[in-house]
N, C-alpha and C positions, 0 to 999 in steps of 0.2 A: 504493500499499499502505498509506503515511505516514498519507494521508487516509481512507483506511477505517478506521482502525486508531485513530485519534482520533475521527471520527464514533459507533463504536462503545464506546470509553471513556468519553467525556466526556460524548455526548449520549444515548447508548442506555441509560445508569445500568448498575446494579452485578447483573450476570446473577443471583449466588448467590439474589439476592431473589426472582427469578422461577424458580428452580429448588426453592427452599424451601416455595414454595407462599405460602397465605395468612395462614398464621399461622407466621412463622419463628422460629423458637429460636438463640439466640447461638452456641450451640455447634455447631450444625448449619451456620449461616451460614460461620463460620470454618473448617469442615470442606470445605464446599462452595469456598471462596475459595482455600485450598489446593490442592485439585484441581482446580481451574481455571487455578492460577497466575496468579489475580489479586490475591495478596497480595504480590506480589513488584515490586520497582520497574520503573517504567515501560519503562526501555530494555530488561529484562530480556522483557516483556512481548512488546514489538516483535519482540525474535530471536526468540521461540517462534510469533508469529504467522507470520514469514518464515519459517520451518522448516515450518511448518505449509503455506505457498503452494506452495514450491518441490518439497515431499515430497507434495503431495496428500494430505495427513494430517490435516482438521479434525475426528478425533473422532469421535465418535456424534452422531446426531441425539438432541437435549433430548427430544423428542416419542415419537420410534417405537425409539430406540436402535439404530437403523440405521447402519453408517459412512456418513459425508458422501460420501466417495468413490464408494460404490456408489450412492448418490443419485443422485448427478450422472450418473454412468455408465448407469446405467437407464432417468434421465429424457430425456438431453438427445438419445435418439435419435426419438421421438416427435416432438421441437420443431422437430429439423433435416429432419424429414420435409415437414413444412409449409412450414416457412420458405425453404428451400433454393429448392422449384419455385416459389414465391409469387416470391422476390426477383427469380429469374432471368425469369420470365415480367414481371414488371410493369417489369422495365429496359428490356426488348425490346420490349414494347408500347408502353411508353412514348415511346422514341428513335423509333419507326417512326412512329408517331402525331404524333410533334413535326415530325419532319421533312416529313409531308402537309400540315400546318397550316400549317408554315413556308412553305411552297412556294406556297400560295393564301391567304397573310398578306393582310388587308385584306377578305376576299370575304366572303359571306354565311356559307359554311361554316366560317370563321376565327371569325367572331364569335358563331356558333351553337355552338361548340365549348367556348370560351372563357364564354362564360353556363352552359351545361351544367357545367363544372368549379368554376366559382365556387359554384354551386348545390352541386354534391356536396361542396365543403369545408364547407359550410356545416352540413352534416346531423352528428349525431355518430355516432361509431363504433358505440356501442350500439343506435340506431336501427337501422343497416346488420345488425345482428344478429339483431336482434328481425324485422326485415322477411323476411330470407333465409331464415330458420330458419322461419317461418310461411309462406310463398310455397314455396319450392324442396323443403322437407321435408315439415310438416305436410299444407299444401293439394295440390300437385302430387305428392309423394311421390319426387322425382328422387334425392334424397341422405338419408341415415342422418342423423339432427339429434345423435344423441350416438352415442358407442361408441368402441372399439378393438380390434383383435385383437393376437396375437402374431405373425401373417405380413405379411412387408414389402410383399410385393405387394397382398394384400388390403386394408392400410390405404392404399395410395399409388392404390388403384384406387377405393375406395367410402367410405373415412373422409377421405382427404385433400381431394379437389375441392371442397366446400363451403366450410371453411374458408379455404384458398387463395384461392378465391374472392374470398372478404370480402377478404382481406387485398390484393390484386392490384385490387379496387375503389374500396378506401378509398385505397391511395395512389398509383392511378393519376393523379388530377385534379391534385394539387400537384404530381406528377412531370412531368405533361404541361406543365402553364405552366410550369416551370421551364425544362425543355428545351426548349422553345419559345422564350424569351427568349435560350437562348444558344446555337441556332442562329442565330436571327434576326441575333444581335451579330455572328456569323460571317459570316453572308450579306452584310452593310456593308461589309467590307473591300475593300480594292482588289485583293487577290489573286483574289478571286471575279468581279470584272468583267476582269479578265487573262485569266483561264481563259475566260470566255464567248466576250472576243475572240480568243481565239485558235480558235475554232468548235468546243469541246467540248461534247457532250451535255451537257443540265441535270441527267440523271439522274448523270452520271459528276461532276458539279460538285460535287453536292449529296452524293453517297456518299464520294468520294475527298479534295475538298476542304472541305467545310463542318462534314461529319461528324466527319474525323479530327481537326479543330481543336477541336472542340463537346465532345470525348470526354475531357477533360481536367476542365473542370469537373464534367460528366457523372460521371466517375468518383469526383470529390470528394463530388459529392452523395450516392452510394451508400456511401460510407466514412461517412459523416456522419449517413446515415440510419440505420445499422444498430443502433445502440440504442435509437431509438424502434420500429423492427419488432420487436425482442423485446420492448418494455413491450406493443405491440399484440398479438404472439404470445399474451403471458399471458393477456389477455383472452379471445382465444379456446379457448383449451384450459380455460378455466373454464367458458365457456357452453356448450362442444362436450364437455366432459368425457373432454379429451383427457390423458392420464398422463405430461404430458410436465414441462420443467423449469418452467414458467410456472405451472402449479397448483400444483407443489410450493414454489415461493415463497410464493405467494398464502395457501398452507396454512401457511406456514412461520412467516410475518409474525403471522398470527392467533394462532398460538401461544406465540409471541416464541421460534421456533426458531432464535436466534443460529447457531450452527455454519453452519446453512444457507444463511443469510440472509449471510453473511460470505463464502463459499465461492463462493456463484454470483455477489455483487457483485464479488469480486477477479478472479473468472475472467471476467468480462462486462468489465470494464474492459481487461485484459491483450487480451482477443480483438479488442475496439476498436482498440487500437494497433497489435496486428499486422496488421489490414484496412487501417489508414491507411498502416502501411509499406510493403504490397502493391501498394498505389495507387500510392505514391510510386515504387514500381519499373516498374511498368506506365506509368508517364507517360515515359521512357527509350524504349521501344516506341511508344507512340502520336505522343508529337512527338519529332523526331529532335536537336531543338534542345537537349531537355534531357540532362544528363552529367552523368555519376556522379563523373567527376575534380572 
C-alpha cells in the first residue's frame, strides 16, 4: 500500500490537472484538489488511501462516474471465468507432460518436446492471438472471435474456450520445461534409487515419491506466475472484447482514470500475497517435513 501510494502521488502527477482538462483554471484546480483530499498532508492522504482499501470504497470512476467498487465486482466475473479454468488446466497438463518427458529423458521424444517448447517460447503472445483467431475463428469457424453474454453457461462453453486455450498454449511451454527440471532433480536423489531397489513399480515411484517432492517448487511457481497470468488476461480481454477487469484497466490507463487503476493495483497485490500465503500452508500437506511450529 505504501509503495502504490508513493507511485501514484510522486510519479503519477497531480490528478487535479487530469480532471480539470486542457485549460485548467486555478480556482478549479484548488477546488478539485480539496475534493480529492490531495491538498492535505501526505500522512493524512495515506490514511485516506488505507481507509479506501479496507472499506472497499475508492469513490467513483473519473471517466464514467461509476462506483469503483461496482466496476470491480461486475468485471471480475468474466476475468475469473477465463483465468481459473486456464490456470488449472495448464498446471495439470504441464505436470502430467513433465512427468512423461522426464521419464523418457534423453530420448528422441524428450529432445523433440524441448525443441518445440523453446520455439513456442520464442513467439510473441500477440502472434498466437492473431493466428488462433484467424485459424480457429475466421477460417474454421469453431469458436466466436469476440463477444460475451449474460449467461454463465453460455460464456463458459462458447466464449471461454478460445481465449482459455490461448492462455494454456502460451503458458504450457515454459511451465513444462521448468517442471521437467524439478522432476529430474528429484529423480536423481538417493530415495528414488532406494524405492526402485525395494521393487516398487515405476508408476508408484514417479507419482508417490518423485511428484510429491517436486510439488513444492511447482506450487511456488504457480503462485509467482499469478500476476503474469493477470497481465496476459488483460491482452486476451482486449482482443476478444471480453468485458472483464483486464479490458477495464487498459481503458482506465488510456483515460488516466486513477481510482480504477489504484484499486486494481492494490487488490491484485493483496491477492498475490494471499495466494503465496495459501501456497505456504499447502507445503505442510505436500511435505510432512514442513511444520507450522
